[in-house]
C-alpha positions as a Python dict, from the first residue, in 0.01 Angstrom:
ca = {
    (1, 'M'): (0, 0, 0),
    (2, 'Q'): (-372, -60, -47),
    (3, 'G'): (-436, 68, 307),
    (4, 'I'): (-236, 385, 234),
    (5, 'F'): (-437, 461, -80),
    (6, 'N'): (-765, 399, 104),
    (7, 'T'): (-661, 639, 381),
    (8, 'I'): (-558, 906, 129),
    (9, 'S'): (-897, 866, -40),
    (10, 'R'): (-1074, 914, 295),
    (11, 'M'): (-866, 1227, 363),
    (12, 'W'): (-970, 1375, 28),
    (13, 'Q'): (-1334, 1284, 91),
    (14, 'L'): (-1326, 1449, 434),
    (15, 'Q'): (-1173, 1768, 295),
    (16, 'V'): (-1415, 1787, 4),
    (17, 'I'): (-1730, 1707, 205),
    (18, 'T'): (-1637, 1957, 476),
    (19, 'L'): (-1572, 2228, 219),
    (20, 'V'): (-1895, 2160, 26),
    (21, 'N'): (-2107, 2154, 344),
    (22, 'R'): (-1962, 2487, 458),
    (23, 'L'): (-2026, 2642, 119),
    (24, 'I'): (-2389, 2522, 125),
    (25, 'Y'): (-2438, 2654, 479),
    (26, 'F'): (-2305, 3001, 407),
    (27, 'M'): (-2451, 3030, 56),
    (28, 'Q'): (-2796, 2967, 206),
    (29, 'R'): (-2751, 3290, 397),
    (30, 'L'): (-2668, 3499, 92),
    (31, 'P'): (-2934, 3729, -51),
    (32, 'V'): (-3104, 3610, -372),
    (33, 'V'): (-2875, 3306, -415),
    (34, 'G'): (-2972, 3162, -76),
    (35, 'T'): (-3339, 3125, -173),
    (36, 'F'): (-3249, 2865, -437),
    (37, 'I'): (-3045, 2645, -203),
    (38, 'R'): (-3251, 2409, 14),
    (39, 'D'): (-3155, 2192, 311),
    (40, 'R'): (-3183, 1882, 96),
    (41, 'S'): (-2867, 2000, -80),
    (42, 'Y'): (-2671, 1841, 205),
    (43, 'A'): (-2797, 1499, 93),
    (44, 'A'): (-2728, 1550, -278),
    (45, 'F'): (-2473, 1269, -301),
    (46, 'R'): (-2422, 1276, -677),
    (47, 'A'): (-2372, 1652, -683),
    (48, 'K'): (-2124, 1625, -396),
    (49, 'R'): (-1942, 1347, -577),
    (50, 'T'): (-1909, 1562, -889),
    (51, 'L'): (-1793, 1857, -681),
    (52, 'G'): (-1549, 1625, -507),
    (53, 'A'): (-1388, 1524, -836),
    (54, 'I'): (-1359, 1890, -932),
    (55, 'A'): (-1215, 1970, -590),
    (56, 'V'): (-945, 1700, -623),
    (57, 'I'): (-841, 1846, -959),
    (58, 'L'): (-833, 2193, -804),
    (59, 'M'): (-624, 2062, -514),
    (60, 'F'): (-363, 1927, -754),
    (61, 'G'): (-374, 2250, -952),
    (62, 'A'): (-330, 2455, -635),
    (63, 'G'): (-29, 2245, -532),
    (64, 'L'): (133, 2290, -871),
    (65, 'I'): (66, 2667, -871),
    (66, 'E'): (214, 2692, -521),
    (67, 'S'): (535, 2522, -639),
    (68, 'L'): (552, 2744, -947),
    (69, 'L'): (512, 3058, -735),
    (70, 'Y'): (785, 2930, -502),
    (71, 'F'): (1033, 2881, -787),
    (72, 'L'): (940, 3207, -958),
    (73, 'G'): (936, 3423, -646),
    (74, 'M'): (1221, 3273, -446),
    (75, 'L'): (1462, 3166, -722),
    (76, 'V'): (1390, 3298, -1071),
    (77, 'M'): (1294, 3657, -996),
    (78, 'P'): (1597, 3741, -774),
    (79, 'I'): (1829, 3591, -1038),
    (80, 'L'): (1670, 3788, -1322),
    (81, 'I'): (1686, 4113, -1126),
    (82, 'W'): (2035, 4091, -977),
    (83, 'T'): (2237, 3902, -1237),
    (84, 'E'): (2340, 3998, -1588),
    (85, 'D'): (2221, 3817, -1901),
    (86, 'H'): (2571, 3684, -1966),
    (87, 'F'): (2603, 3537, -1615),
    (88, 'T'): (2734, 3185, -1679),
    (89, 'E'): (2673, 3028, -1337),
    (90, 'R'): (2294, 3058, -1327),
    (91, 'F'): (2234, 2685, -1293),
    (92, 'A'): (2485, 2660, -1008),
    (93, 'L'): (2322, 2964, -847),
    (94, 'V'): (1975, 2807, -876),
    (95, 'L'): (2103, 2484, -722),
    (96, 'H'): (2267, 2676, -437),
    (97, 'M'): (1951, 2875, -359),
    (98, 'Y'): (1734, 2563, -393),
    (99, 'F'): (1958, 2374, -151),
    (100, 'C'): (1956, 2655, 108),
    (101, 'I'): (1581, 2723, 96),
    (102, 'S'): (1430, 2380, 28),
    (103, 'G'): (1710, 2169, 172),
    (104, 'V'): (1806, 2357, 488),
    (105, 'M'): (1510, 2580, 574),
    (106, 'G'): (1246, 2332, 454),
    (107, 'A'): (1411, 2047, 643),
    (108, 'V'): (1351, 2226, 975),
    (109, 'T'): (1022, 2405, 911),
    (110, 'G'): (843, 2161, 679),
    (111, 'A'): (823, 1836, 880),
    (112, 'K'): (484, 1664, 848),
    (113, 'V'): (520, 1396, 1116),
    (114, 'L'): (502, 1646, 1402),
    (115, 'E'): (291, 1911, 1226),
    (116, 'T'): (-20, 2039, 1403),
    (117, 'N'): (-329, 2079, 1185),
    (118, 'K'): (-703, 2034, 1202),
    (119, 'M'): (-709, 1748, 950),
    (120, 'K'): (-485, 1539, 1174),
    (121, 'Y'): (-704, 1608, 1476),
    (122, 'T'): (-1029, 1532, 1289),
    (123, 'A'): (-901, 1211, 1131),
    (124, 'I'): (-748, 1065, 1447),
    (125, 'K'): (-962, 1198, 1731),
    (126, 'L'): (-1303, 1214, 1562),
    (127, 'M'): (-1289, 959, 1277),
    (128, 'R'): (-1077, 719, 1485),
    (129, 'I'): (-828, 642, 1210),
    (130, 'A'): (-523, 466, 1356),
    (131, 'P'): (-239, 721, 1400),
    (132, 'T'): (20, 498, 1234),
    (133, 'R'): (-203, 427, 935),
    (134, 'F'): (-291, 795, 897),
    (135, 'M'): (67, 922, 920),
    (136, 'R'): (194, 666, 668),
    (137, 'A'): (-69, 786, 423),
    (138, 'V'): (18, 1152, 492),
    (139, 'L'): (389, 1095, 437),
    (140, 'F'): (338, 891, 121),
    (141, 'H'): (101, 1152, -22),
    (142, 'R'): (321, 1443, 86),
    (143, 'Y'): (644, 1328, -75),
    (144, 'T'): (487, 1177, -385),
    (145, 'T'): (320, 1511, -461),
    (146, 'F'): (636, 1695, -349),
    (147, 'F'): (837, 1522, -620),
    (148, 'L'): (558, 1568, -875),
    (149, 'Y'): (493, 1939, -811),
    (150, 'Q'): (855, 2041, -770),
    (151, 'G'): (961, 1831, -1067),
    (152, 'I'): (708, 1998, -1298),
    (153, 'A'): (783, 2347, -1166),
    (154, 'F'): (1162, 2302, -1187),
    (155, 'T'): (1126, 2157, -1537),
    (156, 'L'): (942, 2470, -1652),
    (157, 'V'): (1219, 2681, -1499),
    (158, 'S'): (1479, 2469, -1679),
    (159, 'L'): (1305, 2533, -2013),
    (160, 'F'): (1326, 2908, -1948),
    (161, 'F'): (1698, 2898, -1860),
    (162, 'N'): (1791, 2615, -2103),
    (163, 'F'): (1899, 2385, -1821),
    (164, 'S'): (1923, 2008, -1856),
    (165, 'I'): (1582, 1857, -1770),
    (166, 'S'): (1731, 1522, -1667),
    (167, 'H'): (1970, 1696, -1427),
    (168, 'V'): (1682, 1900, -1283),
    (169, 'L'): (1471, 1590, -1218),
    (170, 'Q'): (1769, 1422, -1049),
    (171, 'V'): (1807, 1723, -820),
    (172, 'V'): (1439, 1711, -724),
    (173, 'G'): (1468, 1338, -657),
    (174, 'I'): (1771, 1397, -434),
    (175, 'M'): (1585, 1674, -249),
    (176, 'T'): (1286, 1444, -195),
    (177, 'C'): (1508, 1175, -40),
    (178, 'W'): (1676, 1438, 179),
    (179, 'R'): (1341, 1568, 307),
    (180, 'V'): (1225, 1212, 385),
    (181, 'L'): (1548, 1162, 581),
    (182, 'C'): (1478, 1483, 772),
    (183, 'E'): (1131, 1357, 863),
    (184, 'F'): (1298, 1053, 1016),
    (185, 'L'): (1542, 1276, 1207),
    (186, 'H'): (1258, 1494, 1342),
    (187, 'L'): (1085, 1184, 1472),
    (188, 'A'): (1412, 1048, 1619),
    (189, 'I'): (1470, 1376, 1805),
    (190, 'F'): (1119, 1357, 1951),
    (191, 'Q'): (1163, 996, 2057),
    (192, 'R'): (1504, 1059, 2215),
    (193, 'R'): (1457, 1407, 2365),
    (194, 'G'): (1081, 1441, 2390),
    (195, 'F'): (1042, 1781, 2222),
    (196, 'V'): (897, 1891, 1889),
    (197, 'L'): (1159, 2086, 1695),
    (198, 'I'): (919, 2264, 1456),
    (199, 'Q'): (727, 2407, 1753),
    (200, 'K'): (1040, 2583, 1881),
    (201, 'T'): (1006, 2936, 1745),
    (202, 'W'): (1369, 3025, 1811),
    (203, 'A'): (1491, 2724, 1610),
    (204, 'T'): (1267, 2782, 1308),
    (205, 'S'): (1326, 3159, 1303),
    (206, 'L'): (1703, 3122, 1330),
    (207, 'T'): (1708, 2856, 1057),
    (208, 'M'): (1500, 3073, 823),
    (209, 'L'): (1726, 3374, 878),
    (210, 'I'): (2049, 3181, 821),
    (211, 'S'): (1915, 2989, 521),
    (212, 'L'): (1780, 3293, 337),
    (213, 'T'): (2100, 3487, 409),
    (214, 'L'): (2318, 3209, 267),
    (215, 'A'): (2084, 3168, -32),
    (216, 'Y'): (2098, 3532, -142),
    (217, 'L'): (2452, 3631, -41),
    (218, 'P'): (2593, 3520, -381),
    (219, 'L'): (2382, 3794, -541),
    (220, 'T'): (2563, 4064, -342),
    (221, 'Q'): (2910, 4205, -357),
    (222, 'W'): (2993, 3988, -54),
    (223, 'S'): (2979, 3675, -266),
    (224, 'I'): (3029, 3332, -113),
    (225, 'P'): (3113, 2998, -276),
    (226, 'L'): (2810, 2822, -423),
    (227, 'F'): (2837, 2533, -177),
    (228, 'G'): (2478, 2419, -240),
    (229, 'A'): (2558, 2338, -602),
    (230, 'A'): (2885, 2170, -496),
    (231, 'I'): (2701, 1944, -251),
    (232, 'L'): (2445, 1839, -511),
    (233, 'D'): (2721, 1770, -766),
    (234, 'H'): (2927, 1533, -546),
    (235, 'R'): (2821, 1184, -649),
    (236, 'W'): (2940, 1009, -334),
    (237, 'L'): (2745, 1252, -114),
    (238, 'V'): (2437, 1226, -335),
    (239, 'T'): (2459, 846, -314),
    (240, 'I'): (2466, 863, 66),
    (241, 'I'): (2167, 1103, 78),
    (242, 'V'): (1961, 890, -162),
    (243, 'S'): (2048, 566, 18),
    (244, 'L'): (1971, 703, 364),
    (245, 'G'): (1652, 866, 236),
    (246, 'A'): (1532, 539, 83),
    (247, 'V'): (1605, 349, 407),
    (248, 'A'): (1435, 622, 613),
    (249, 'G'): (1130, 611, 385),
    (250, 'Y'): (1107, 233, 419),
    (251, 'V'): (1133, 254, 800),
    (252, 'L'): (874, 534, 818),
    (253, 'L'): (625, 343, 601),
    (254, 'K'): (678, -6, 741),
    (255, 'H'): (835, -11, 1087),
    (256, 'T'): (743, 308, 1272),
    (257, 'D'): (475, 360, 1536),
    (258, 'Y'): (338, 716, 1530),
    (259, 'A'): (100, 694, 1824),
    (260, 'A'): (316, 892, 2072),
    (261, 'A'): (418, 1156, 1817),
    (262, 'V'): (61, 1214, 1700),
    (263, 'R'): (-65, 1229, 2059),
    (264, 'A'): (193, 1497, 2137),
    (265, 'V'): (73, 1731, 1860),
    (266, 'T'): (-302, 1668, 1889),
    (267, 'T'): (-344, 1686, 2267),
    (268, 'Y'): (-301, 2063, 2281),
    (269, 'A'): (-363, 2143, 1917),
    (270, 'D'): (-738, 2188, 1908),
    (271, 'P'): (-971, 2361, 2152),
    (272, 'L'): (-1237, 2093, 2091),
    (273, 'L'): (-1017, 1850, 2285),
    (274, 'N'): (-890, 2087, 2554),
    (275, 'K'): (-1150, 2360, 2582),
    (276, 'E'): (-1083, 2389, 2955),
    (277, 'I'): (-716, 2462, 2892),
    (278, 'M'): (-803, 2718, 2626),
    (279, 'I'): (-1056, 2894, 2851),
    (280, 'A'): (-816, 2891, 3144),
    (281, 'D'): (-543, 3041, 2929),
    (282, 'L'): (-776, 3313, 2798),
    (283, 'Q'): (-894, 3389, 3152),
    (284, 'Q'): (-533, 3422, 3267),
    (285, 'R'): (-464, 3663, 2983),
    (286, 'M'): (-772, 3862, 3078),
    (287, 'I'): (-663, 3877, 3443),
    (288, 'Q'): (-312, 3977, 3342),
    (289, 'S'): (-454, 4252, 3124),
    (290, 'T'): (-671, 4375, 3411),
    (291, 'E'): (-380, 4382, 3653),
    (292, 'N'): (-166, 4571, 3405),
    (293, 'D'): (-440, 4822, 3341),
    (294, 'L'): (-504, 4874, 3710),
    (295, 'S'): (-134, 4911, 3781),
    (296, 'L'): (-112, 5173, 3508),
    (297, 'L'): (-401, 5357, 3665),
    (298, 'S'): (-260, 5333, 4016),
    (299, 'N'): (80, 5462, 3905),
    (300, 'S'): (-71, 5752, 3715),
    (301, 'N'): (-140, 6095, 3853),
    (302, 'S'): (-467, 6096, 4051),
    (303, 'A'): (-586, 6412, 3874),
    (304, 'I'): (-533, 6247, 3534),
    (305, 'V'): (-718, 5934, 3648),
    (306, 'E'): (-1007, 6139, 3781),
    (307, 'Q'): (-1025, 6341, 3459),
    (308, 'S'): (-1020, 6024, 3248),
    (309, 'T'): (-1293, 5864, 3460),
    (310, 'Q'): (-1509, 6173, 3440),
    (311, 'S'): (-1470, 6193, 3061),
    (312, 'T'): (-1591, 5833, 3037),
    (313, 'L'): (-1889, 5894, 3266),
    (314, 'D'): (-1990, 6197, 3062),
    (315, 'K'): (-2047, 5971, 2761),
    (316, 'K'): (-2369, 5780, 2709),
    (317, 'G'): (-2483, 5453, 2556),
    (318, 'Y'): (-2256, 5269, 2315),
    (319, 'E'): (-2001, 5550, 2323),
    (320, 'Q'): (-1955, 5497, 2697),
    (321, 'M'): (-1942, 5118, 2653),
    (322, 'H'): (-1673, 5154, 2385),
    (323, 'A'): (-1468, 5389, 2603),
    (324, 'L'): (-1490, 5150, 2898),
    (325, 'F'): (-1389, 4858, 2674),
    (326, 'I'): (-1082, 5048, 2553),
    (327, 'K'): (-976, 5135, 2911),
    (328, 'R'): (-1047, 4785, 3040),
    (329, 'H'): (-847, 4604, 2769),
    (330, 'I'): (-586, 4865, 2687),
    (331, 'S'): (-293, 4624, 2722),
    (332, 'L'): (-448, 4368, 2485),
    (333, 'L'): (-523, 4642, 2233),
    (334, 'R'): (-173, 4789, 2252),
    (335, 'A'): (8, 4455, 2217),
    (336, 'P'): (-48, 4400, 1840),
    (337, 'F'): (29, 4768, 1776),
    (338, 'R'): (364, 4746, 1955),
    (339, 'R'): (458, 4423, 1777),
    (340, 'R'): (393, 4584, 1440),
    (341, 'I'): (589, 4896, 1528),
    (342, 'L'): (884, 4670, 1612),
    (343, 'A'): (835, 4479, 1285),
    (344, 'I'): (828, 4808, 1090),
    (345, 'I'): (1154, 4922, 1253),
    (346, 'I'): (1325, 4590, 1173),
    (347, 'L'): (1186, 4592, 819),
    (348, 'G'): (1307, 4949, 769),
    (349, 'L'): (1659, 4857, 880),
    (350, 'I'): (1666, 4553, 650),
    (351, 'L'): (1538, 4751, 351),
    (352, 'S'): (1788, 5031, 412),
    (353, 'V'): (2079, 4786, 428),
    (354, 'L'): (1960, 4600, 115),
    (355, 'T'): (1917, 4928, -71),
    (356, 'L'): (2272, 5031, 15),
    (357, 'I'): (2399, 4693, -108),
    (358, 'F'): (2197, 4672, -431),
    (359, 'K'): (2163, 5039, -529),
    (360, 'D'): (2407, 4988, -818),
    (361, 'H'): (2212, 4687, -950),
    (362, 'I'): (1853, 4810, -937),
    (363, 'S'): (1675, 5131, -1035),
    (364, 'L'): (1363, 5293, -895),
    (365, 'D'): (1168, 5190, -1206),
    (366, 'E'): (1261, 4823, -1156),
    (367, 'A'): (1165, 4840, -789),
    (368, 'G'): (838, 5010, -886),
    (369, 'R'): (723, 4687, -1054),
    (370, 'F'): (685, 4536, -708),
    (371, 'T'): (489, 4826, -561),
    (372, 'P'): (173, 4604, -541),
    (373, 'L'): (358, 4409, -269),
    (374, 'L'): (283, 4707, -46),
    (375, 'I'): (-78, 4587, -47),
    (376, 'L'): (21, 4253, 105),
    (377, 'T'): (258, 4423, 348),
    (378, 'M'): (-11, 4662, 472),
    (379, 'L'): (-253, 4371, 503),
    (380, 'S'): (-5, 4212, 745),
    (381, 'L'): (82, 4533, 930),
    (382, 'T'): (-270, 4659, 996),
    (383, 'V'): (-437, 4536, 1314),
    (384, 'G'): (-796, 4495, 1195),
    (385, 'S'): (-814, 4116, 1217),
    (386, 'Q'): (-664, 4097, 1568),
    (387, 'I'): (-875, 4383, 1704),
    (388, 'C'): (-1195, 4231, 1563),
    (389, 'K'): (-1116, 3907, 1748),
    (390, 'L'): (-1073, 4106, 2069),
    (391, 'F'): (-1406, 4280, 2011),
    (392, 'F'): (-1570, 3945, 1948),
    (393, 'F'): (-1433, 3749, 2241),
    (394, 'H'): (-1424, 4016, 2512),
    (395, 'C'): (-1736, 4214, 2423),
    (396, 'D'): (-1964, 4096, 2141),
    (397, 'M'): (-1996, 3722, 2192),
    (398, 'P'): (-2237, 3740, 2491),
    (399, 'L'): (-2425, 4040, 2344),
    (400, 'M'): (-2490, 3900, 1996),
    (401, 'R'): (-2785, 3699, 2128),
    (402, 'Y'): (-2981, 4019, 2192),
    (403, 'A'): (-3179, 4169, 1904),
    (404, 'F'): (-3134, 4529, 2024),
    (405, 'Y'): (-2753, 4493, 2006),
    (406, 'R'): (-2766, 4361, 1650),
    (407, 'K'): (-3016, 4630, 1557),
    (408, 'H'): (-2778, 4907, 1671),
    (409, 'T'): (-2473, 4771, 1484),
    (410, 'K'): (-2435, 5099, 1294),
    (411, 'Q'): (-2358, 5288, 1616),
    (412, 'H'): (-2084, 5063, 1754),
    (413, 'F'): (-1951, 5001, 1400),
    (414, 'L'): (-1876, 5374, 1360),
    (415, 'L'): (-1716, 5401, 1706),
    (416, 'R'): (-1490, 5105, 1639),
    (417, 'F'): (-1404, 5224, 1290),
    (418, 'K'): (-1275, 5555, 1427),
    (419, 'S'): (-1060, 5376, 1686),
    (420, 'L'): (-928, 5119, 1437),
    (421, 'L'): (-859, 5385, 1175),
    (422, 'S'): (-654, 5589, 1422),
    (423, 'T'): (-434, 5289, 1504),
    (424, 'N'): (-384, 5184, 1142),
    (425, 'L'): (-302, 5538, 1031),
    (426, 'K'): (-24, 5554, 1292),
    (427, 'L'): (117, 5225, 1163),
    (428, 'G'): (84, 5342, 802),
    (429, 'L'): (267, 5668, 868),
    (430, 'C'): (552, 5482, 1041),
    (431, 'F'): (575, 5237, 752),
    (432, 'A'): (573, 5517, 494),
    (433, 'A'): (856, 5686, 683),
    (434, 'V'): (1083, 5378, 674),
    (435, 'I'): (1001, 5315, 305),
    (436, 'S'): (1097, 5678, 234),
    (437, 'V'): (1447, 5616, 368),
    (438, 'S'): (1507, 5339, 115),
    (439, 'I'): (1367, 5550, -172),
    (440, 'L'): (1588, 5844, -76),
    (441, 'I'): (1893, 5617, -72),
    (442, 'L'): (1800, 5465, -409),
    (443, 'T'): (1731, 5798, -581),
    (444, 'E'): (1989, 6000, -385),
    (445, 'G'): (1712, 6238, -279),
    (446, 'R'): (1615, 6350, -629),
    (447, 'N'): (1275, 6183, -690),
    (448, 'L'): (1025, 6339, -449),
    (449, 'D'): (728, 6263, -676),
    (450, 'S'): (754, 5891, -593),
    (451, 'L'): (772, 5970, -223),
    (452, 'L'): (442, 6158, -237),
    (453, 'A'): (274, 5872, -423),
    (454, 'I'): (406, 5617, -172),
    (455, 'W'): (275, 5818, 124),
    (456, 'I'): (-69, 5861, -32),
    (457, 'L'): (-79, 5492, -130),
    (458, 'I'): (9, 5366, 219),
    (459, 'I'): (-235, 5602, 393),
    (460, 'T'): (-508, 5489, 150),
    (461, 'L'): (-430, 5124, 229),
    (462, 'A'): (-452, 5198, 603),
    (463, 'V'): (-803, 5338, 550),
    (464, 'F'): (-900, 5053, 316),
    (465, 'F'): (-798, 4773, 553),
    (466, 'S'): (-957, 4948, 851),
    (467, 'V'): (-1300, 4942, 688),
    (468, 'H'): (-1234, 4606, 517),
    (469, 'H'): (-1170, 4399, 831),
    (470, 'L'): (-1445, 4565, 1035),
    (471, 'L'): (-1702, 4539, 755),
    (472, 'L'): (-1636, 4167, 700),
    (473, 'Y'): (-1660, 4112, 1075),
    (474, 'Y'): (-2003, 4277, 1095),
    (475, 'V'): (-2148, 4145, 768),
    (476, 'L'): (-2009, 3787, 773),
    (477, 'Q'): (-1902, 3738, 1139),
    (478, 'P'): (-1667, 3447, 1065),
    (479, 'Y'): (-1561, 3354, 1420),
    (480, 'T'): (-1686, 3061, 1625),
    (481, 'A'): (-1687, 3047, 2004),
    (482, 'E'): (-1345, 2876, 1981),
    (483, 'L'): (-1210, 3170, 1774),
    (484, 'E'): (-1188, 2956, 1460),
    (485, 'T'): (-1270, 3097, 1116),
    (486, 'N'): (-1500, 2854, 935),
    (487, 'N'): (-1672, 3086, 687),
    (488, 'P'): (-1557, 3008, 329),
    (489, 'L'): (-1698, 3337, 201),
    (490, 'F'): (-1476, 3525, 445),
    (491, 'T'): (-1173, 3332, 317),
    (492, 'I'): (-1270, 3388, -47),
    (493, 'V'): (-1315, 3764, -3),
    (494, 'N'): (-979, 3793, 172),
    (495, 'S'): (-817, 3583, -100),
    (496, 'L'): (-933, 3832, -361),
    (497, 'I'): (-685, 4081, -215),
    (498, 'S'): (-392, 3845, -276),
    (499, 'L'): (-526, 3767, -622),
    (500, 'G'): (-556, 4138, -699),
    (501, 'M'): (-197, 4190, -590),
    (502, 'V'): (-74, 3913, -826),
    (503, 'V'): (-278, 4060, -1113),
    (504, 'A'): (-140, 4407, -1040),
    (505, 'I'): (218, 4275, -1054),
    (506, 'F'): (156, 4116, -1395),
    (507, 'I'): (-21, 4427, -1530),
    (508, 'G'): (257, 4649, -1396),
    (509, 'P'): (69, 4978, -1339),
    (510, 'T'): (267, 5291, -1265),
    (511, 'L'): (283, 5407, -906),
    (512, 'W'): (37, 5691, -955),
    (513, 'V'): (-208, 5472, -1151),
    (514, 'L'): (-208, 5215, -870),
    (515, 'T'): (-251, 5489, -610),
    (516, 'I'): (-548, 5649, -790),
    (517, 'A'): (-712, 5308, -842),
    (518, 'L'): (-684, 5229, -470),
    (519, 'I'): (-820, 5572, -375),
    (520, 'V'): (-1129, 5513, -592),
    (521, 'L'): (-1172, 5162, -447),
    (522, 'T'): (-1134, 5285, -88),
    (523, 'V'): (-1382, 5572, -132),
    (524, 'S'): (-1634, 5331, -287),
    (525, 'Y'): (-1577, 5091, 3),
    (526, 'L'): (-1640, 5368, 256),
    (527, 'F'): (-1968, 5471, 89),
    (528, 'C'): (-2089, 5108, 76),
    (529, 'A'): (-1991, 5014, 432),
    (530, 'L'): (-2278, 5163, 632),
    (531, 'P'): (-2556, 5049, 393),
    (532, 'L'): (-2415, 4695, 401),
    (533, 'V'): (-2394, 4696, 781),
    (534, 'N'): (-2752, 4826, 807),
    (535, 'K'): (-2884, 4562, 568),
    (536, 'Y'): (-2698, 4245, 667),
    (537, 'A'): (-2545, 4280, 1015),
    (538, 'H'): (-2878, 4230, 1196),
    (539, 'H'): (-2905, 3876, 1051),
    (540, 'H'): (-2539, 3772, 1033),
    (541, 'F'): (-2382, 3936, 1339),
    (542, 'R'): (-2421, 3620, 1550),
    (543, 'V'): (-2209, 3348, 1706),
    (544, 'K'): (-2159, 3068, 1453),
}
C-alpha cells in the first residue's frame, strides 16, 4: 500500500507542477501582470509547494462539486419537476435512476483501466512509472474518492428528501463494489477478445441511450417497474455483488499485470508517441478533401466553375486567399455544419416527443427556468472551435512565423468573422425553428411573445459565439502544432461561460431579461473585438 500512496502523491505533484508552470508561462505574457512575473518563478519551490497544497484541496472540492451536480441535475431535479409532493416512492425512484445511470451506463463508459488520457501517457511513457504500479494507484484513488464523493453527495440528497443516511451509504458502497467488478470485466474482455469496449462508439452510445431511457421512463405515463430499487433491495444479490467486487478489487490490486492493457491505450493515444501516424492521417484527410472538392468541381457545370474561378481571381490580397481557402477545403468546412444540422434535427424530434409526453406535467414558466441551458446548447452547436482549428492547421500555422501576416491580423480576422457568422446564423435559425415547435406544443400556439424572445436570444448567441471563438483564437492562440490546447487562460475564459450559465439558472431571470443582457454583452464584445485583435494578436498569434 505504501507504493500506491507514493504513486498517487507523484500523480498529484505532476498535475500541480504542470498546471503552475503553464499558468506562469501564460501569465508572463499578460499586459501589466506579466511584468511582475520573472523567469525565476519557475524555481520558486516553496511557492509551488504552497500552490500545490491549495491545488489538492481544490481538486477534492471539484470532485465533490461534480458529484453534487450529478445528483442534482440527473436525479433530484427531474424528480422535483415531474413528481408530486405526495409521491411516496421517491426513494425507490432515486435508487432506480441511480442504478440505471451509475450502475449500467457508468459501468460501460466509466472504466479507468482502459481509459486514454494524457496523465497516463506522461506517467508511463515519459516518467517511466511501471504500468502495473501506476494503474493500481489510479484504481485505488479512483474508487476511494468515488465512494467518498458520492457518499457525501447522496447524503446531502438524503437530508433533503428525509431518506435514511445509513441506507444511502450502503447503496453507495454496493455501487462502488459493482463498478470495481466492472473494471475487472473490462480488463477480462480485453485479455480474452483483444478489444477495448469503451473505445467502441456504438457500444457506449447504445448503452447511454438505453440506460437514460430506462432511468426516466418511470416519470412518464408509460411507467415501468422500479427494477433498479428492487435489485438494490435484494440481500442475496447485494451479497453476491459485494463479494465479487471485493474479490475483483483484491485481484486488480495484487495479482493483475496491466502492461498489455496500458500499452494498448497509450500507443495511439498521444501524437508525441506517434506523430508520424497523426501526420499521415491528417494528410490522408487533406487528400480526401481535395479529391472531393475536385470531383465536385468536375461534376459541376463548366460555366458555373468558370464564373466561380473568375470571381476568385477578381479578388485581391487576403480576400483572395480566404476565398481560395474556402474552395480548397470546402468539404472539411461543411462536415461540422452537416453534423450539427443532423444533431439539431434529432434534438428537435426528441424535444417534440418529450413535450407531447410531459405537457400535462410542466408549464412554460417552469421550462423557462432552464432557458440559460440554451447558452450551453449553442456553445456546442456553433462551429467556431472546429473552424478555428481548420484555419490554424491548414492555413495559419506556416504563416504565423512571418511578421507581416501577424501585423495584418485585422484583415483576415474580419473576413473569417463574416464567414463564421454566416454559418452560425444558419445553425441558430434551424435550432430556433425546432425549439419553436416544442413551445407551440406546450402553449398550444397561444404564447407568441416567448417565441420572439427565443428567436432573438438564439440569434444573439450565434453572433456572440462567432466573435468569441475567433477572438480567443487570435488573442490567445491556444493550439500547439499537435492541435492540443495547453493555454490555461483559454480554458478559464471558456469556463466562465459555463459558470455564467449556472449563475443564471440560480438567479432565474425572465426570458426577456436574459435576452436583453446577452444583447448588451454581445454588442460590447463586438465593439471590443477589433481593438483587442489590433493590440494583442501581433504578439500572441504564434505557434505555441
